[in-house]
C-alpha positions in Angstrom: 0.0 0.0 0.0 1.3 3.4 -0.9 2.3 5.8 1.9 -0.3 8.1 0.5 -3.3 5.8 0.3 -5.9 6.0 3.0 -5.5 3.4 5.8 -8.1 0.6 5.7 -11.0 0.5 8.1 -12.0 4.1 7.9 -15.7 5.0 7.7 -17.3 5.6 4.4 -18.0 9.3 5.2 -14.3 10.0 5.7 -13.5 13.2 3.9 -11.8 12.6 0.5 -8.1 13.3 1.0 -6.1 15.7 -1.0 -3.1 14.7 -3.1 -1.1 16.8 -0.6 -0.8 15.1 2.8 -1.0 17.4 5.8 1.3 15.9 8.4 1.0 17.2 12.0 3.2 16.7 15.1 2.0 15.3 18.4 4.2 15.4 21.5 1.2 14.9 23.9 -2.2 13.2 23.8 -3.8 16.6 23.7 -1.8 17.6 20.7 -2.8 14.3 19.0 -6.5 14.9 19.6 -6.1 18.5 18.4 -4.4 17.3 15.1 -7.3 14.8 14.6 -9.9 17.4 15.3 -8.5 20.0 12.9 -8.2 17.7 9.9 -4.6 16.3 9.7 -4.1 13.6 7.1 -1.3 12.1 9.1 0.3 12.5 12.5 3.8 11.7 13.7 4.8 10.8 17.3 8.1 9.9 19.0 9.3 6.4 19.8 9.9 6.2 23.5 13.5 6.8 24.4 14.6 6.8 20.7 13.5 10.0 19.1 15.2 13.3 18.4 13.2 15.4 20.8 13.8 15.5 24.5 10.2 15.6 25.6 9.2 15.9 29.3 7.4 12.5 29.0 7.6 10.0 26.1 4.5 8.2 25.0 4.1 4.6 26.2 3.8 1.8 23.8 0.2 1.3 24.8 -0.5 4.9 24.1 1.1 4.7 20.6 -0.9 1.6 19.8 -4.1 3.3 20.9 -3.3 6.3 18.8 -2.6 4.1 15.7 -5.9 2.4 16.1 -7.8 5.6 16.7 -6.1 7.4 13.7 -6.8 4.4 11.4 -10.4 4.3 12.4 -10.7 7.9 11.1 -8.7 7.3 7.9 -5.6 9.1 9.3 -2.1 7.7 9.0 0.3 7.6 12.0 4.1 7.7 11.7 6.6 7.0 14.5 9.7 9.1 14.6 12.4 6.7 15.7 15.0 9.2 14.5 17.6 9.4 17.2 21.2 8.1 16.7 21.5 4.8 18.6 24.3 4.0 21.0 25.7 0.4 20.9 24.1 -0.4 24.3 20.7 0.8 23.0 20.6 -1.8 20.2 18.8 -4.4 22.2 16.1 -1.9 23.2 15.8 -0.8 19.6 15.2 -4.4 18.4 12.5 -4.7 21.1 10.8 -1.5 19.8 11.0 -2.7 16.2 9.4 -5.9 17.3 6.6 -4.1 19.1 6.0 -1.7 16.2 5.9 -4.6 13.7 2.9 -5.8 15.6 1.2 -2.5 15.9 1.2 -1.6 12.2 2.2 2.1 12.0 2.2 3.6 8.5 5.9 4.2 8.7 9.0 4.7 10.9 11.0 7.9 10.4 14.7 7.1 11.0 18.1 8.6 10.5 20.4 5.9 12.1 22.0 3.6 9.5 22.0 0.9 12.1 18.2 1.1 12.4 18.0 0.9 8.7 20.1 -2.3 8.8 17.9 -3.8 11.5 14.6 -2.9 9.9 15.5 -3.9 6.4 17.0 -7.2 7.5 14.5 -8.4 10.1 11.4 -6.2 10.0 10.8 -5.7 6.3 7.1 -5.2 7.0 7.8 -1.7 8.5 7.7 1.1 5.9 10.6 3.5 6.4 10.9 7.3 5.9 14.3 8.9 5.8 14.4 11.6 8.4 15.5 15.2 7.6 18.4 14.4 10.0 19.9 12.4 7.0 20.3 15.8 5.3 18.8 14.8 1.9 19.7 17.8 -0.3 20.1 16.5 -3.9 18.5 14.0 -6.3 21.4 11.5 -5.9 20.6 11.3 -2.1 16.9 10.9 -2.7 17.4 8.2 -5.3 20.0 6.2 -3.4 18.0 6.3 -0.1 15.0 5.0 -2.1 17.1 2.1 -3.3 18.2 1.4 0.2 14.6 0.8 1.2 13.1 4.1 2.1 9.5 4.6 0.9 9.8 8.4 1.4 12.6 10.9 2.0 12.1 14.0 4.2 14.2 16.8 2.5 16.6 19.2 4.2 15.0 22.5 5.1 17.6 24.4 3.1 16.2 23.8 -0.4 14.4 26.2 -2.8 11.2 25.1 -4.4 13.0 24.9 -7.8 15.6 22.5 -6.2 12.8 20.4 -4.7 11.2 20.2 -8.2 14.5 19.1 -9.7 15.0 16.4 -7.0 11.6 15.0 -7.6 11.9 15.0 -11.4 15.4 13.3 -11.4 14.9 10.9 -8.6 11.2 10.0 -8.7 11.3 9.7 -4.9 8.3 10.4 -2.7 9.1 13.7 -1.0 8.1 15.2 2.3 9.1 18.8 3.2 8.7 20.9 6.3 6.4 23.8 5.6 6.0 25.3 9.1 7.9 25.5 12.4 11.4 26.0 13.8 14.4 26.2 11.6 17.9 25.1 12.7 20.8 27.3 11.6 22.9 24.2 10.7 21.9 21.5 8.3 20.1 18.9 10.4 22.4 16.0 10.9 25.5 18.1 10.5 25.4 20.1 13.8 28.1 19.3 16.4 27.9 22.5 18.4 25.6 21.3 21.2 27.5 18.0 21.5 31.2 19.1 21.3 30.6 22.4 23.1 27.8 21.4 25.5 27.8 17.7 25.9 24.3 17.2 24.5 23.9 15.7 21.1 21.3 17.3 18.7 21.2 13.9 16.9 19.9 12.3 20.0 17.3 14.8 20.9 19.4 16.6 23.5 20.2 19.9 21.7 20.8 22.9 24.0 20.1 25.2 21.1 23.4 27.2 20.9 22.1 28.9 17.7 19.5 30.7 19.9 22.1 32.3 22.1 23.4 35.9 22.1 26.9 36.3 20.8 29.3 39.2 20.7 32.0 40.0 18.2 35.3 40.4 20.0 38.9 41.3 19.2 41.9 39.1 20.1 42.5 41.4 23.1 39.2 40.3 24.6 37.4 43.6 24.1 34.2 44.2 22.1 35.0 44.7 18.4 34.3 48.3 17.3 31.7 48.7 14.6 30.7 45.0 14.8 27.4 44.5 16.6 26.7 41.2 18.3 23.3 39.8 19.0 21.3 36.6 18.1 23.5 36.0 15.1 22.3 32.5 14.3 18.7 32.4 15.5 16.6 31.6 12.5 13.0 32.8 12.1 10.4 30.1 12.0 9.5 28.7 8.6 6.1 29.5 7.1 5.3 28.0 3.7 1.5 28.5 3.7 1.8 31.0 0.8 3.7 28.5 -1.4 1.4 25.5 -1.4 0.6 25.6 -5.1 4.3 25.8 -6.0 5.1 22.9 -3.7 2.4 20.8 -5.2 3.7 21.5 -8.7 7.2 20.7 -7.5 6.0 17.1 -6.8 5.8 17.3 -3.0 3.5 14.7 -1.5 3.6 15.5 2.2 3.6 18.9 4.0 5.1 18.6 7.5 4.5 20.9 10.5 7.4 20.9 13.0 6.5 21.0 16.7 6.5 17.8 18.7 7.6 19.9 21.7 4.8 22.5 21.1 1.5 22.8 22.8 -1.8 21.4 21.8 -3.1 25.0 21.0 -0.1 25.5 18.7 -1.0 22.2 16.9 -4.6 23.1 16.7 -4.0 26.6 15.2 -1.3 25.5 12.7 -3.2 22.4 11.5 -6.4 24.4 11.1 -4.6 27.1 9.1 -2.9 24.6 6.7 -6.0 22.5 6.4 -8.1 25.4 5.1 -5.3 26.6 2.8 -4.8 23.1 1.2 -8.6 22.6 0.8 -8.8 25.9 -1.1 -6.0 25.3 -3.5 -8.4 24.8 -6.4 -10.8 27.6 -5.4 -11.1 30.9 -7.2 -8.3 33.3 -6.6 -10.3 35.8 -4.6 -11.6 33.0 -2.3 -8.1 31.8 -1.8 -6.9 35.2 -0.7 -9.6 35.5 1.9 -8.9 32.0 3.2 -5.1 32.7 3.4 -5.7 35.9 5.4 -7.8 33.9 7.8 -5.1 31.2 8.0 -2.5 33.8 8.8 -4.6 35.1 11.7 -4.7 31.6 13.1 -0.9 31.3 12.8 -0.5 34.6 14.6 -2.2 32.9 17.6 0.2 29.9 17.6 2.7 31.5 20.1 5.8 30.9 17.9 8.7 33.0 16.7 8.7 35.5 13.9 7.8 33.8 10.6 9.6 33.8 7.3 9.7 31.9 4.0 13.0 30.0 4.8 14.9 29.0 1.7 11.8 28.3 -0.5 12.2 31.4 -2.6 16.0 32.0 -2.5 19.1 30.2 -1.4 20.1 33.5 0.2 16.9 34.6 2.0 17.3 38.3 2.9 15.4 38.2 6.2 16.1 34.8 7.8 17.5 36.2 11.0 17.0 39.4 13.0 20.1 39.6 15.2 18.5 42.2 17.5 15.5 40.0 18.4 15.6 37.2 20.8 15.3 33.7 19.3 13.0 32.5 22.2 9.8 30.9 21.0 6.4 32.1 22.2 4.4 35.3 22.0 6.4 38.3 23.3 4.6 39.6 26.4 7.0 42.5 27.2 10.2 43.8 28.8 10.2 43.2 32.5 12.2 44.0 35.6 12.4 41.8 38.7 11.5 43.5 42.0 11.6 42.1 45.5 9.0 44.0 47.5 10.5 43.3 51.0 12.4 40.9 53.1 11.0 37.3 52.8 8.6 38.5 50.1 8.5 36.6 46.9 9.9 38.4 43.8 7.6 39.9 41.2 7.9 41.0 37.6 6.8 44.6 36.7 5.9 45.2 33.0 3.5 46.7 30.6 1.8 44.0 28.7 2.0 43.7 24.9 -0.6 40.9 24.9 -3.2 39.6 27.3 -2.2 37.0 30.0 -4.3 34.9 32.4 -3.6 32.9 35.5 -2.6 29.4 34.3 -0.7 30.6 31.3 2.8 29.1 30.8 5.4 31.9 30.6 9.1 32.0 29.9 11.6 34.5 31.2 14.8 35.2 29.2 17.9 37.0 30.4 19.2 38.2 27.1 22.8 38.9 28.0 23.4 35.5 29.6 20.9 33.5 27.5 19.5 31.8 30.7 15.8 31.0 30.6 13.2 30.0 33.2 9.7 28.7 32.5 6.9 29.0 35.0 3.1 28.9 35.3 1.4 32.2 36.1 -0.1 31.8 39.6 -0.4 35.4 40.9 -1.3 38.5 39.0 -1.2 41.9 40.9 -1.0 40.3 44.3 -3.5 37.5 43.6 -6.6 39.6 43.1 -6.9 39.3 39.3 -7.3 36.3 36.9 -6.4 38.1 33.7 -5.1 41.3 32.2 -5.1 42.8 28.8 -2.6 44.4 26.4 -1.4 47.8 27.5 -2.0 47.3 31.2 0.8 47.7 33.8 0.9 44.6 36.0 2.9 42.8 38.6 3.4 39.0 38.0 4.4 36.8 40.8 7.5 34.6 40.4 8.6 31.4 42.0 11.2 31.9 44.7 14.8 31.9 43.5 14.1 32.8 39.9 16.2 36.0 40.0 19.2 33.9 41.3 18.7 31.2 38.6 18.7 33.8 35.8 21.5 35.9 37.2 19.2 38.7 36.3 20.3 42.2 36.1 18.4 44.9 34.2 15.6 44.1 31.8 14.3 40.6 31.0 12.2 39.4 28.1 8.9 37.6 28.9 7.1 35.3 26.5 3.9 33.3 26.6 4.4 29.8 25.4 1.1 28.0 26.3 -2.4 28.8 27.3 -4.0 28.3 30.7 -6.3 25.4 29.8 -3.5 23.1 28.6 -3.8 20.9 31.7 -7.6 20.5 31.1 -6.9 19.6 27.5 -4.4 16.9 28.4 -6.7 15.4 31.1 -9.5 15.3 28.6 -7.3 13.6 26.0 -6.2 11.0 28.5 -9.8 10.2 29.3 -10.7 9.9 25.6 -7.8 7.6 25.0 -8.4 5.1 27.8 -10.7 2.9 25.7 -8.1 2.5 23.0 -5.2 1.6 25.3 -6.4 -1.8 26.4 -3.8 -4.0 24.6 -0.6 -5.0 26.4 2.3 -4.3 24.0 5.3 -6.7 24.4 8.1 -7.6 22.0 8.4 -11.1 20.5 11.1 -12.3 22.9 12.1 -15.3 21.0 12.5 -13.3 17.8 14.4 -10.5 19.6 16.9 -13.0 21.2 17.5 -14.6 17.8 18.3 -11.3 16.2 20.6 -10.2 19.0 22.4 -13.6 18.9 23.2 -12.9 15.2 24.2 -9.3 15.8 26.3 -10.0 18.9 28.0 -13.4 18.7 28.8 -14.8 22.1 32.4 -15.2 21.2 32.8 -11.4 20.8 32.4 -10.6 24.5 31.4 -7.3 25.9 32.2 -4.9 28.6 35.4 -3.7 30.3 36.8 -7.2 31.0 36.7 -8.0 27.3 38.3 -4.6 26.5 41.2 -5.3 28.9 41.7 -8.7 27.3 41.8 -7.2 23.8 44.2 -4.4 24.9 46.5 -7.0 26.4 46.5 -9.1 23.1 47.1 -5.9 21.2 50.1 -4.9 23.3 51.5 -8.4 22.8 51.3 -7.9 19.1 53.1 -4.6 19.3 50.1 -2.6 17.9 51.0 1.0 16.9 49.1 4.0 15.8 48.5 4.4 12.1 47.8 8.0 11.2 45.8 9.4 8.2 46.4 13.1 7.5 43.7 15.4 6.0 45.2 18.4 4.2 43.6 21.4 2.6 45.6 21.7 -0.6 47.9 19.5 -2.8 50.8 22.0 -2.2 50.6 20.9 1.5 52.0 17.5 0.5 55.4 19.2 0.1 55.4 20.5 3.7 56.8 18.8 6.7 54.1 17.0 8.7 54.0 16.1 12.4 53.7 12.3 11.6 54.5 10.0 8.8 51.0 9.3 7.3 49.9 5.9 6.1 47.4 7.8 3.9 46.7 11.4 2.9 43.2 12.8 2.3 42.4 15.9 0.1 39.0 17.5 -0.2 37.5 17.1 -3.7 36.7 20.7 -4.6 37.2 23.0 -7.5 40.5 24.5 -6.3 42.1 21.1 -5.8 40.9 19.8 -9.2 42.3 22.9 -10.9 45.6 22.2 -9.1 45.6 18.6 -10.2 44.9 19.6 -13.8 48.1 21.7 -13.8 50.2 18.7 -12.7 52.0 16.6 -15.3 51.3 12.9 -15.6 48.2 10.9 -15.1 49.3 8.4 -12.4 47.3 8.7 -9.2 49.1 9.1 -5.9 49.0 5.7 -4.3 48.4 7.0 -0.8 46.0 9.8 -1.7 42.3 9.6 -0.9 39.7 12.1 -2.1 37.1 13.4 0.4 33.6 14.2 -0.9 31.8 17.0 1.1 28.7 16.1 3.1 26.6 18.7 1.2 26.5 18.8 -2.6 24.0 21.2 -4.0 21.8 20.0 -6.9 23.4 22.5 -9.3 26.9 21.0 -8.5 26.0 17.4 -8.6 26.9 16.9 -12.3 30.3 18.5 -11.7 31.1 16.0 -8.9 30.0 13.1 -11.1 32.4 14.2 -13.8 35.3 14.8 -11.4 34.9 11.3 -9.9 35.2 9.9 -13.4 38.2 12.0 -14.1 40.0 10.9 -11.0 39.3 7.3 -11.6 40.6 7.5 -15.1 43.8 9.2 -13.8 44.4 6.2 -11.5 43.0 7.4 -8.2 41.0 4.7 -6.6 40.5 5.8 -2.9 37.5 8.0 -2.0 35.9 9.0 1.3 32.2 9.6 1.3 30.7 12.6 3.2 27.2 11.2 2.8 26.0 7.6 2.5 24.2 8.3 -0.8 27.5 9.1 -2.5 28.1 5.4 -3.2 25.9 6.2 -6.2 28.7 8.3 -7.7 30.6 5.1 -8.3 28.2 3.3 -10.5 27.9 3.5 -14.3 29.2 2.0 -17.5 31.8 4.7 -18.0 33.6 4.0 -14.7 36.7 1.8 -14.5 36.5 -1.6 -12.9 34.9 -1.0 -9.5 36.9 -3.8 -7.8 39.9 -1.3 -7.7 37.8 1.1 -5.7 38.5 1.7 -2.0 35.5 3.5 -0.6 35.5 4.7 3.0 33.1 6.8 5.1 33.8 10.1 6.8 32.7 11.1 10.3 29.7 13.0 8.8 28.0 9.6 8.3 27.3 9.7 12.0 28.2 6.1 12.8 27.5 5.2 16.5 26.9 1.4 16.5 28.0 -1.8 15.0 24.8 -2.3 13.0 25.6 0.9 11.0 29.1 -0.4 10.3 27.6 -3.7 9.0 25.3 -1.9 6.6 28.2 0.2 5.2 30.2 -3.0 4.7 27.3 -4.3 2.6 27.5 -1.2 0.5 31.1 -1.9 -0.3 32.9 0.4 2.1 36.2 -0.9 3.4 36.7 1.5 6.2 34.6 4.1 8.1 35.2 6.8 10.8 33.2 6.4 13.9 31.2 9.4 15.1 33.0 12.3 16.7 30.3 12.3 19.3 31.0 8.9 20.7 32.1 8.0 24.2 34.6 5.4 25.2 32.0 2.8 26.4 30.0 3.1 23.1 33.2 2.7 21.0 34.5 -0.3 23.1 31.1 -2.1 22.9 30.8 -1.6 19.1 34.4 -2.7 18.5 33.8 -5.8 20.6 30.6 -6.8 18.6 32.5 -6.2 15.3 35.4 -8.4 16.4 38.0 -5.6 16.3 41.5 -6.9 16.7 40.7 -9.8 14.4 41.9 -9.9 10.8 40.6 -6.8 9.1 37.5 -7.3 6.9 37.1 -10.8 8.1 33.9 -12.2 6.7 31.1 -12.9 9.3 27.7 -14.5 8.8 24.4 -12.9 9.4 21.3 -14.8 8.4 23.3 -17.3 6.4 25.2 -14.8 4.3 28.8 -13.6 4.4 29.5 -9.9 5.1 32.5 -7.7 5.1 33.3 -5.7 8.2 34.9 -2.3 7.4 38.0 -1.2 9.3 37.1 1.4 12.0 38.9 4.7 12.2 38.6 7.7 14.6 38.9 11.5 14.0 41.4 12.4 16.7 42.5 16.0 15.9 41.1 19.0 14.0 38.7 21.8 14.0 35.5 20.2 12.7 32.6 22.5 11.8 30.3 23.0 14.7 27.7 24.6 12.4 27.4 23.7 8.7 24.9 26.1 7.2 23.8 27.3 3.8 22.9 30.8 5.0 25.1 33.7 4.0 23.8 36.7 5.8 24.8 40.4 5.7 25.4 40.5 9.4 28.0 37.7 9.3 31.6 38.8 9.8 33.7 36.0 8.4 37.1 35.3 10.1 36.1 37.6 12.9 36.1 36.2 16.4 32.7 35.9 18.2 32.1 34.7 21.8 29.3 33.1 23.7 28.0 34.4 27.1 30.4 31.9 28.7 33.3 33.5 26.7 33.8 30.5 24.5 35.4 31.7 21.3 34.6 30.8 17.6 35.1 32.0 14.1 32.9 31.9 10.9 34.2 31.1 7.5 32.6 30.9 4.1 33.6 28.4 1.3 32.1 26.0 -1.2 28.7 27.6 -0.7 28.6 26.9 3.0 29.0 28.9 6.2 31.0 27.0 8.9 31.5 27.9 12.5 34.7 26.5 14.1 35.8 26.6 17.8 38.9 28.5 18.7 40.0 25.5 20.7 40.9 22.4 18.6 39.2 19.0 19.1 41.7 16.4 20.2 41.7 12.8 21.4 45.5 12.5 20.9 46.0 11.8 24.6 44.1 8.6 23.9 45.8 7.6 20.7 47.7 4.7 22.2 44.5 3.4 23.9 42.5 3.7 20.7 45.1 1.7 18.8 45.0 -1.0 21.5 41.2 -1.1 21.3 41.5 -2.0 17.7 41.0 1.3 15.9 42.6 0.7 12.5 43.6 4.3 11.7 43.4 7.8 13.3 42.7 11.0 11.3 44.6 14.2 11.9 42.7 17.0 10.2 45.2 19.7 9.5 42.9 21.5 7.0 41.0 23.6 9.6 43.5 26.4 9.7 47.0 27.5 8.7 49.1 24.4 8.2 52.1 25.7 10.2 49.8 26.4 13.2 48.1 23.0 13.0 51.3 21.1 12.6 52.8 22.8 15.7 49.6 22.1 17.7 49.7 18.4 16.8 53.4 18.1 17.5 52.9 19.7 20.9 49.9 17.4 21.7 51.9 14.4 20.7 54.8 15.5 22.9 55.2 17.1 26.3 52.6 19.8 25.8 49.6 17.5 25.8 48.8 18.0 29.5 49.1 21.8 29.3 47.1 22.6 26.2 43.3 23.3 26.3 41.4 21.3 23.8 37.8 20.0 23.2 37.5 16.3 24.1 33.9 15.9 23.1 32.1 13.1 24.9 34.8 10.4 24.8 35.6 10.5 28.5 32.6 12.2 30.0 30.0 10.1 28.3 27.3 10.6 25.6 23.8 11.5 26.9 
């Protein structure tokens, strides 16, 4: 059954569905009921403990089962977002969830983790799969390849224009879903490391601390504010609103229009779904009627308590008003500027302000200290001393605060106050729970025998797990005299002539226009035997043909080593004009986001001989994955899964460099490239622009070099030194110092390796 056909069992009077599917979020039972009531064609909810949103409470399996049955009874589809990256220790739970979902019959799972793709495709083929936007699908090659890998639908990156969306549909034939409303990340989803490497919380695992919403200040090297360079909310994107572009999106071949907001309130869901429902239903109405309905829809969206809205990248790859640096990026309706007062000793603090909008007791409010970025949410309990229940716009009021709020915010001066939910939200949630009781009668448990059989194939008993196995493997490695094998990533071919801090077993160069021009100027056609060409994680549709031609050129010149920045790039190495593919050595870069052994197995099946594990990993996750892959055994030793032989790629680690924390398409007038900017905690960064992307890099380098001997003993086959993130002389000196006596004195980012990955 197609993902766009109505689910069976619906009543005959169910409204005829449009070709365009309206897909609504639900992070609570009240939001689910609101989406149903306002006419959503499909609803997506999060898998418990395995979705890329840190909700205050996950749905239970019984609740999801009840929602599936209730949605299907109304002819509405229900998708489950199982779109978090999965640690190695979470694989057993993931298999259990897949077993449960297989029995429930959702209309699709939305996933990003390649390990989950491997599990679902191998053992749960009855579950339709949608490729999450976290897979950063941004060109027709990616859409086509992911379709071949087993995805029934791909959710496109938010950074695409309508023309690019149309080209992707025409060239790939893939079923496409796009976000049309809601929050916009500054970085490409799936390529943001800021929250993880500079905050300890992975955005790919639903833990993002939203560094793009913070206030930053441009600063000179002397630590003083840079003259003439205003700071502000430099990266806080306006919310996306595509309600004015629905005809164009339909013509572009889009099949599903997605509203972002699983962390939003039921009232937000009700308003946005109602607005888009009326807009979709009027697409074929007379123009004058459409204009009236759109005006009404915009009024509903104004009530949704969200950020300032914009058209995103739909109209232009360089949208002129995507960010307003002077305006806070906090979500919600702006209530006003407020000041904290403490009326007297032992008296609770109050906020004094003139209201921009009406408030009422029971509303959910959020205070923001703009200089520090600290926030505090609370429910309005006392208004003007407790004698009033509501107040209107323009009134001067005092709002009671919970004790200690002023200390938590470190508040000095004015604060910004936002309304983020309405007062009857608790009543709405209680009502939704009562309505759902009748559909949650079934007890949902996994097929234990099937789960144990799958885990036995994934984790052979001989592999061993845990710290004891790690110590045994390290002892064997020491006995064999294992040593570190370094791979060096350089920016330009000329850097090959410079003195490097190590003797590399392999050298990586980015495949870009400047390097291809340099190669064309060189004499001879023989490829450098140790040279590997790195493809970027983002290739715009307009550049795709150029990369296809360059891959062919390099292969014909004798180069046969390539590193993929996106899993779909295996498709660049197919075709009758390419030389014998058995000479190819394909590997995977860290941007493939590999965090478990099941992902490694899938990449081995695609022909990759080696892959870099995720930069976000911690020691325990890495050790467990290596154990299950049999690291320390003969490289690429064939294993058997379900009676077939498989190749296990060699595992590498990125151990030094300045990886992009943000990878963004946006090029805004207020960006000051190469200038230093700092966070409220005085963490320093720089912006750079190249290859059509804006990259933010930390002033401190990322380094795991103090663990390089340990990594070699664990069975890491190669370690990557990225010397292309700055001047080669500086990077070479840094690595030499970190490998020598300076490693204990230098400040570096260590990611989550030692502290653990949440």
